[in-house]
C-alpha positions, 0 to 999 in steps of 0.5 A: 133931478141930480146931475148924476141921475140926469147923466144916467138918463141921457146915457141910457138914451144913448144906449138905446138909440144905438140898440135902435140903430142896430135893429133898423140897420138890421131890417134894411139889410135883410129886407130881401132875405128869405125868412127874415121878419121885421123887428122892433126894439121894445123899451120901457122907462126905468122906475128907478134913477130914470132913463130908458131900459131895453127889454127886448127885440120883438119879431113880428110875423103874421102866424095865420098868413104864414100857416096859409102860405105854407099849405099853399106851398105844399099844394104847389109842390104836390101839383108840380110833382104830379105834373112832371110825372104825367108829362113824362108818361105822355112822352113815354107813349109818344104823341100822335103824329110825332112818328115814334108814338104807339099810335103811329107805330100801329098805324104803320104796322096795319098799313104794312099788313094791308100792303103785303095783303095785296102782294103777298108774293113780295118778300119786301112787303113781307119784310116791311110787316116784320119790320113794323110788327117788331117796331110796334112791339119795341115801342111797347117795350120801351114805354113799359121800360120808361114807366119803370124807370119813372117809378124807380126815379120816384122811388129814389126821390122819395128816399131823398125827401125822407132824408131831407125831412128827417134832417129838417126835423132834426135842425128844428128840434136843435133850433128849439133847444137853442131858443129855449136856452137863449131865452133862459139866459136873457139873450135875443132869439130873433135870428134863431127864429128866422132859421127855424122858419126857413127849416119849416118852410123846407118841411112844409114843401115836402109835407103840409104842417101846422106849427103849434106853440110850446113854452119858452119859445119852442114849436111843435109840428103836426102834419095836416094829415094828423102825424106828430112830427115834432114835439120836443123830439123829432119823429124818425120817418123810415123808407128803404129805397129800391134800386129798380122798380119793376112792373110787379112790384108794389107796396101790397106785395112787399116788393117796395118799401112803404113809409114808417113813422116812428117805426110804425107803418103809415099809409101813403095814399091820399089820406095818408098822415103825410099826403098833400105835398111833394112826398105824397105825390111821389108815393102816388106817382110810384104807386098810383099813377105809374102802375095805372099807366103800366096796367093800361099798356099791359092791357093793350099788349094782351089785346094785341096778343089775344087778337092774333093768338086767336088765329093760331091754334094752341099751344103755338104762339101767334105772331106777337108772343110773350117772350116767345111763348103764348100769352098766359092770361093769368100773367098779364102784369109786365106783358107790355115789356115782354111782347116780342114778334114770334121768332118763327117769322123772323129769318134773323132768328131762324124763322122764315118769312113765308109764315107771315102768309100761312101762319107761325105754325105752318110747315110749308110755304104754300102758294106765294100769292095766297096769304090768309094769315095776313088777311086774318091779322088785318081783320083781327086788328080792325075787329071791334070788341071790348078789351076788358069787361065793361069797357067800350068795344073798339078796334086796336087803334081805338084802344091805343087812342083811349090810353093816349087820351087818358094820360093827356087828360091827366097831364092837363088836369095836373097842369090846371092844378099847378096853375091854380096852386101857383096863383094861390101860393103867389098871392100868399106870398105877396100878402106875407111880404106886405108884412115884411120890412118896409124900407121907408118906414125903417128910414123914418125911424132912423131919422127920429133915432138920429134926432133923439141921439143928438138930444141925448148927446147935447144933454150929456154935453150940457151936463159936462159944462155944468160940472165944469162950472161948478168945479171952477167956483 
């Protein structure tokens, strides 16, 4: 080997060792950086002239673990979104014993009716009946309003999630383009691939996706529901936010927006193409769980209205009215938000208290010590009947307890799902981190690079001494 060839070999070794030091230091510096995958420098012997050549940087990722971890993140986001909504619903109805829940308000109303029935001539006791009736109706109104608020908030969150999804898909498409261009020019793309992985991780929280490799470093994204989200161009996800979602507003009647993928309507239910992540859970909160809770409240309000209206001949409304009118069975949707105490029994609205003794349609007070209407209300509330066809019979308190129990069970089930999904996601993330940067191994590699760097430096120094000796001869 000539001196010049030896010099070139040693110089190529110094260059490779310098590049190795840069890669190792980058691994160590980003050991805790989310999305950073460990790199190794690829080297090969040069066939002509000897020495070593750097052929590229390899980014090490386990695609199977990464895909499973993304699916677990989607499931966790789904479960957390549902659990938060269920907990909010439970707070809207109130917990038994907290003093402000539906069960406690109904119990206070029934107790006031029983107390007033024993001394109907006492206006203070009649006022207590009016107060507790109003409070119970208001509790139903407030619960219905909070459900509408929760659905409206879910609609707003859907709009934000769709915007984030579109932005992230466009970002991945842009990074794809930059990776393809960089590889064509012979540049490294590991940093761009890290950024792309972080962007796809954000998408996976909203929608469970699978990553498909395409030529020249690009990737495509397909949801587990079968929707092609990105393959060259990103799909455009469409959604129109609704400022206020009322009880009667559904996707079916067109009063709230559904979802579009590439301009075509897409189902938003459990079997929809974007179900399984935070976005699908938000749609289920707005269009499934929320309306179901609203229907339960409306059924309770209908049960109450029908029980007391049976004591008053039509067309006069009973003690509880549908916004002042007699309840119409065909207009049950949203009844819990419209339920109100009959103004005929409220002195503040031009009515009189004696009608609590004799009935809302009574023209004369009758004997003060006789209260047939109060006694009939107590019996009506305690009567065992089915609130709807196929439902078990029970009194009104049983009906309230069934609604509260159902929502509590949904909340507990959602929390169990969160616990399971959290454990699964944590295990997969731990497994992914095991394949990350090993600082001890990187430091050992750095020691080897230092030794190789010293050896190449000594080679160059020796060649320089040989040249100096030859020149002196």
